[in-house]
C-alpha positions as CSV (number, residue, x, y, z in Angstrom):
1,M,-100.6,18.8,-1.1
2,D,-98.1,19.3,1.6
3,F,-97.4,16.7,4.4
4,N,-99.9,18.2,6.9
5,E,-102.7,18.3,4.4
6,Y,-101.9,14.7,3.4
7,M,-101.9,13.5,7.0
8,A,-105.1,15.3,7.7
9,F,-106.7,13.6,4.7
10,V,-105.4,10.2,5.7
11,R,-106.6,10.6,9.3
12,K,-110.1,11.6,8.1
13,C,-110.2,8.6,5.7
14,S,-109.0,6.2,8.3
15,Q,-111.9,7.2,10.6
16,E,-114.4,5.9,8.1
17,P,-115.6,2.4,8.7
18,I,-114.7,-0.2,6.1
19,Q,-117.8,-1.7,4.6
20,E,-118.5,-4.7,2.5
21,L,-118.5,-4.2,-1.3
22,T,-121.2,-4.8,-3.7
23,E,-121.2,-5.5,-7.4
24,L,-122.4,-1.9,-7.9
25,D,-119.2,-0.7,-6.2
26,F,-117.1,-2.6,-8.8
27,Y,-119.4,-1.4,-11.6
28,E,-118.8,2.2,-10.6
29,L,-115.0,1.7,-10.4
30,E,-115.0,-0.1,-13.8
31,K,-117.0,2.8,-15.3
32,T,-114.6,5.4,-13.9
33,L,-111.6,3.4,-15.2
34,D,-113.4,2.5,-18.5
35,T,-112.3,-1.1,-18.2
36,K,-113.2,-4.4,-16.4
37,L,-111.4,-5.7,-13.3
38,P,-110.1,-9.3,-13.2
39,V,-112.5,-11.8,-11.8
40,E,-110.0,-13.0,-9.2
41,F,-109.3,-9.5,-8.0
42,K,-113.1,-8.8,-7.6
43,S,-113.5,-12.1,-5.7
44,Y,-110.8,-11.3,-3.3
45,Y,-112.1,-7.8,-2.7
46,L,-115.7,-9.0,-2.2
47,E,-114.4,-11.1,0.7
48,H,-112.0,-8.6,2.2
49,N,-112.4,-5.1,0.7
50,G,-108.7,-4.4,1.3
51,N,-107.5,-3.3,4.7
52,H,-106.3,-6.8,4.9
53,S,-102.7,-7.7,5.6
54,V,-101.0,-10.9,4.7
55,P,-99.8,-12.9,7.7
56,D,-96.0,-13.1,8.1
57,E,-95.7,-10.6,5.3
58,C,-95.6,-6.8,5.3
59,Y,-98.3,-6.3,2.6
60,L,-101.4,-4.2,3.2
61,F,-104.2,-4.3,0.6
62,F,-106.1,-1.1,0.1
63,S,-109.9,-0.9,0.2
64,I,-111.7,-0.2,-3.0
65,K,-114.2,2.4,-1.7
66,Y,-114.1,3.1,2.0
67,G,-111.4,4.6,4.2
68,F,-108.1,5.6,2.5
69,S,-109.3,3.7,-0.5
70,I,-108.0,3.1,-4.0
71,E,-110.3,5.8,-5.3
72,R,-108.9,8.3,-2.8
73,R,-105.3,7.2,-3.4
74,L,-105.8,7.9,-7.1
75,E,-107.0,11.4,-6.2
76,V,-103.9,12.1,-4.1
77,Y,-101.6,10.8,-6.8
78,A,-103.4,12.9,-9.4
79,K,-102.9,16.0,-7.3
80,Q,-99.2,15.2,-7.4
81,G,-99.2,14.9,-11.2
82,I,-99.0,11.1,-11.1
83,H,-101.5,9.3,-13.4
84,F,-101.8,5.6,-13.7
85,G,-104.0,5.4,-16.8
86,K,-105.7,2.0,-16.7
87,K,-103.7,0.8,-13.7
88,I,-104.7,0.9,-10.0
89,P,-102.7,1.0,-6.8
90,F,-104.1,-1.9,-4.8
91,A,-101.5,-2.7,-2.1
92,G,-98.4,-1.4,-0.3
93,D,-95.7,-2.7,1.8
94,G,-93.8,-1.6,4.9
95,Y,-91.1,0.0,2.8
96,G,-93.3,2.6,1.1
97,H,-93.7,0.6,-2.2
98,T,-97.0,0.4,-4.0
99,Y,-98.2,-2.5,-6.0
100,I,-100.2,-1.7,-9.1
101,L,-102.7,-3.8,-11.0
102,S,-102.6,-3.3,-14.8
103,L,-105.9,-3.2,-16.6
104,E,-104.4,-2.3,-19.9
105,D,-105.0,-4.7,-22.9
106,N,-101.4,-5.6,-23.3
107,S,-100.7,-6.3,-19.6
108,F,-104.1,-7.0,-18.1
109,G,-104.0,-8.6,-14.7
110,K,-100.2,-8.1,-14.2
111,V,-98.9,-6.7,-11.0
112,L,-96.4,-3.9,-11.3
113,F,-94.1,-2.5,-8.6
114,F,-94.1,1.3,-8.0
115,S,-91.6,3.1,-5.8
116,A,-92.0,6.9,-5.6
């Protein structure tokens, strides 16, 4: 995917309204990832569904399902040959870094730092 394709994709996604999540949305993501999500993570996302920035910080949480969501980010990364396994990109910062939530047995719930 070149830059123009990427930006067209992001623009299209950003025009979609962010909606509230349901337990079914989490079930579908957990089924896709073949793992469970941490309870605290689900609680936060049920309240905010990403697209939430932290005041006085430069973090942006990604939505799970709507807009330029975690699901869509995983698709973009996969097209670039980047696969996270049982990890999901859930937030970014103003410096282009991505924060990853590990869902692997040996590091479940740990937050990892990704800089591409």
